[in-house]
C-alpha positions as CSV (number, residue, x, y, z in Angstrom):
1,M,-8.0,43.6,-20.3
2,P,-7.7,40.1,-21.8
3,K,-9.9,37.3,-20.4
4,T,-8.4,34.8,-18.1
5,Y,-9.2,31.1,-18.4
6,L,-8.5,28.3,-16.0
7,R,-7.9,24.6,-16.9
8,T,-9.3,21.8,-14.7
9,N,-6.3,21.9,-12.3
10,G,-6.7,25.7,-11.9
11,V,-10.4,25.4,-11.0
12,A,-9.6,22.6,-8.6
13,A,-7.0,24.8,-6.9
14,R,-9.4,27.7,-6.7
15,Y,-12.0,25.7,-4.9
16,D,-9.5,23.5,-3.0
17,V,-10.8,20.2,-4.3
18,H,-9.2,17.3,-6.2
19,P,-9.2,17.8,-10.1
20,R,-11.6,14.8,-10.4
21,S,-14.2,16.7,-8.4
22,V,-14.4,19.5,-10.9
23,P,-16.6,17.5,-13.4
24,R,-18.9,16.6,-10.5
25,M,-19.2,20.3,-9.6
26,V,-20.3,21.0,-13.2
27,K,-22.8,18.1,-13.1
28,D,-24.2,19.4,-9.7
29,K,-24.4,22.9,-11.2
30,R,-22.1,24.3,-8.6
31,I,-19.9,25.9,-11.3
32,P,-20.8,26.7,-14.9
33,K,-19.9,24.5,-17.9
34,P,-16.6,25.1,-19.4
35,A,-15.9,26.2,-23.0
36,L,-14.0,23.6,-25.0
37,Y,-10.9,24.9,-26.6
38,N,-10.2,23.0,-29.8
39,G,-13.2,20.9,-29.0
40,R,-11.2,19.0,-26.4
41,F,-9.7,21.1,-23.6
42,P,-12.1,22.5,-20.9
43,L,-11.5,26.1,-20.1
44,W,-13.4,28.1,-17.5
45,D,-13.7,31.9,-17.8
46,E,-12.5,33.4,-14.5
47,D,-15.1,36.2,-14.7
48,E,-17.9,33.6,-15.1
49,L,-16.6,31.7,-12.0
50,D,-16.5,35.0,-10.0
51,E,-20.1,35.8,-11.0
52,N,-21.2,32.3,-10.1
53,D,-19.5,32.6,-6.7
54,R,-21.3,35.9,-6.0
55,N,-24.7,34.4,-7.0
56,A,-24.1,31.3,-4.9
57,A,-23.1,33.5,-1.9
58,R,-26.3,35.5,-2.2
59,E,-28.5,32.4,-2.4
60,A,-26.8,30.5,0.4
61,P,-28.8,29.9,3.5
62,P,-27.6,31.8,6.6
63,R,-24.7,30.2,8.4
64,R,-25.3,28.6,11.8
65,K,-23.1,29.9,14.6
66,T,-20.1,27.7,15.5
67,E,-19.3,26.6,19.0
68,T,-16.6,29.2,19.1
69,E,-19.0,32.0,18.1
70,K,-21.5,30.9,20.6
71,A,-18.9,30.8,23.4
72,T,-17.7,34.4,22.7
73,A,-21.2,35.9,22.3
74,P,-22.2,38.1,25.3
């Protein structure tokens, strides 16, 4: 199966952020650095993003219960 790559707008849509936030996410190491196509256009490998998301989910601290979850607890 061929690899799928996302441009900046695709990554922004995936994480529901503004496209200008994507470079900040790279800088903060929330997503991996992109490969540069033709030395100019950033492309993110979708498989690398998936792996990064799985790792981030494993390392995330446990979520606190929301008010709704507290209210419905027995």
